[in-house]
C-alpha positions, 0 to 999 in steps of 0.5 A, spaced: 535 562 511 537 557 505 538 551 511 531 553 514 528 552 507 532 546 505 530 543 512 523 545 511 523 542 504 526 535 507 520 535 512 515 536 507 518 530 502 519 525 508 512 527 511 509 525 504 513 519 503 511 517 510 503 518 508 504 514 501 508 508 504 502 508 510 497 508 504 501 503 500 501 498 506 493 499 506 493 497 499 497 491 499 493 489 505 486 489 501 489 486 495 492 480 499 485 479 503 481 480 496 486 475 493 485 470 499 478 471 498 478 470 491 482 463 491 478 461 497 471 462 493 474 459 487 479 454 489 474 450 493 468 451 489 470 444 485 471 448 478 477 450 475 479 455 470 478 449 464 
């Protein structure tokens, strides 16, 4: 019985971690796109940070 509970707990933890990692990949992709767009719009505009 204890082994069954441990296996189910492990499956729950790994499932949650897999969802979190998948979500973090999408967040990283969004940050990358926003960073590139920000650089393109500000960097190629002719004005710097000065």
